[in-house]
N, C-alpha and C positions, 0 to 999 in steps of 0.2 A: 722797521728799524728801531723805533722808540721802544717797542716791547723787548727787543733783544738787549737794549741798553738797560732797561729796568731790571731785567733778569740778572744783570751783572752789577746792580747797585748804583747805576748812573742815571741821573735825571737830565733829560735833554730838552731844552727850551728852544726849539728850532723856529726860525723864521721861514715861511713859505712864500715864494713869489709866484703868483698865479700866471704871470705872463712869460716866465723864463724857466727852462728845464734845469734840472740839477747838473752841476758841472761834471765833466768827465776827464779822465787822464789816461793816456797811453804810456805804459812803462816798457822801455826797451832795455833788455839785459843782454850784453854781448861780452863774452869772456869775463863774466863776473863784474863788468862795469855797467853802469846804468845811466840812462837819460830819460827825462820825462817830457811829454808833450801834453799840455793841459788846455782844456776849454773851460774857463772859469764860470761862465754862464751865470747862474743864480748867485754864486758866491760873491759877485760884484754888486748885488742888488740888496744888501742888508738895509733894512728900514730902521731909522732912529726910533720910531714909535714903538717898535718891538722891544728895544732896549728899555725904554721908559716904562713899558707895561710889565717888564720882568725885573725891575730893580730890586724887588723883594728877595730875589734869588741871591743877591750879593750880600744881603744883610748878615747872613750866617757864614759867609765865606771866611775861611782861615788863610787862604792863599788865593791870589788872582794871577792868572797867566795869560799872556797873549803873544802871538807871533806878529812880526812886521807885515805879514801877508794881509792882515786885517785892514791895513791902510788902503788897499785896493777895494775892500768891501765897504767901509764907511769910516773915514778917518775921524770924523766928529764923534762917532760912537766909541771908538778906541780911546780918544782923549778923555771922554767923560768917565769911562771906566778907570782909566789910569789916574785921573784926578780923584775919583772916589776912593781908590786904594790909598792915595796920599792923605786925604781928609780923614779917613777912618783908621789910619795906621795899620793897614793890611799889607803884608808882604806882597810885592808885585814882581813877577817874573816876566822877562821880555826876551824874545828870541829875534835876532837879526834876520834870520830866515833865508835871505837870498842876496846875492851880490847886486842884482839889478835894482833892488829897493834902495840900497845905499847909493847907487849911481843916479837914480831918478827921483827918489823920495827922501833924500837925506834930511831935509828940514823936518819932515814929519817923523822920521825915525828918531832923530835927536829929541824932538819934543816929547815923544812917548817915553823915550829912555830916561828922561829926567826923573820920572816917577819910579824907575826900576831899582829894586834892591838886588835882583839877580839877573844878569845879562848873559845870554848864551850865544856863542858864535862858533861856527866851524872854521877850518883853516882858511878857506877862500874868503869868507866874510871878514875874518880878522885881518887878512892881508889887504883887502880892499879898504877897510877902515883905516889901517895904517897908512895906506897910500893917500887917503883923504887928509890925514893929519901930517903928511910930509915925511913919512918914514921911508928909509931906503928899502927897495924891494929885493935887492940881491942879499943873500944870507939873512933872510928876514927874521926879526927878533919877535917871536910870538909872545914871549913873556913880557917884552916891552910894550907891545900893543895891548895886552891884557891889562897892564897897569894904566895905560892911557884911558882905556874904556872905563875901568873902575873909577878913575878920577874925573870923568866927565860930570858936568853940572847935574846936581841932584836936589830934589825937592825935600826929601826927608833927611835932614841934617843930623838927626840923633841916632841913626842906625847905619851900619856900613853897607857898602855895595860890594857884591862879589861879581867878578867877570869870570866866566867859565869858558875856556876855549878848548874844543875837541879837535883832534887831528889824526883821525884814523887809528893806526897802530901805534902812533907816537903818544907820549904821556899827555894826559889832560892837564892843562895849566889853569890854575885858579889864582886870581889876584883879588885881594881884599883891601878896600880902602874906606876908612872912616873919615868923613869930612873934618878937617882941622888937623889931621895927621900930616907929618912931613912927607910921607911917601906911602905907596901901597906895598903890602906884603905879598909875596908870590910863593906858591907851593906847587910842585908837580906830582902827579899821580901816575904810576906806571900802568900800562895796559898789557895784559897777557896776549901775545901775538898768536893769531890763529894760523894753522897751516893752510896752504892753497886749497886743499881738499875740503877743509872745514868751512871756508868762506864760500857762501852760496849766492847771496843777494844783499846788497848794502842798502836797499830801500828801507826807510824807517829807522835807520841807526840813530840819527840825531834826535828824532822824536822819542825813541825808546830811552835814550840817555836822559832826556828831560823828564820823562815819566818816572823812571827809577829815582832820579834825584828828588823830584817833587814828592813822591810817595814817602820817602824818608823824612823830608823836611816837614811834611804834614804831621808826622809822628814825633816831631821834636828832636830828631837826631842831629848830631853835629855835622859839620860840612864834610869831614872825612868820610863819614858813613854815606852821606848823600851822594858824593862823587863816586864812591865805590859801587853803590847800587846802580848808578847811571851806567857805569862801565859794564857791570854785570848784565844789565838788561839789553844794552846795545849789542853786547857780544852774543847774546842769545838770538836776537832777531836776525843778525846777518848770517846765521848758520841755517836759515830756513828760507824757502822760496815764498815771497810775499811777506807782508807785515804780520807774521804769526809768532806765537810764543808756545813754549811747552805747557802742558796742563798743570805741572807743579814746578815750583821754584825752590832752589836750595841755597838762596843767597844768605850769606852770613857776613857781618861786618868785619 
């Protein structure tokens, strides 16, 4: 696996647990809807010493990204990386990842999110966060919750936070808040709707969106371009079975 990553220009610093097998996941797709059943196994056994021995890998980082899932792996490691991003003024992206993490690990989610400059959530996670913050669930206001998330406590007061909420075929909502401003700014980005025949498998759509977004961010592109790249890449992955992409991309901002 490491060789495959290297062939694609990716350096993988993996922690190996000698006592626990690699995690597995069964994916069930029925009528183009999917559900996952996971055995996390070694994914829950991340060793803090592995992070400490690989901190040099962060020194050249231009962007740091984590999901809330890492809370179940090693919350201390997550917080050390988040703090490193703050201390070194490195943009930090953070994904809410799953409703159950908001329900059972809210304190840790909020603690990590304080360091985040870019917070990603899908419609279910956004709605759960809104519920936590007392928002009405009927006729839910996704733009409103995006503003709430963007305005949550933040360590880096000199740069804005962007909250990006994806919602399937509905427009992507982006709320931008700079600490000290009166309110957050909100912008919506339309999504070209696929036909029923084009939609094959929604696995990986959210991760693909973040991947496209971060790829443009790394290149110094503006938020409009980042969001459009995320929409493009997520649109590509759902038209294929499994988390696969075309050999060539034709994305233009």
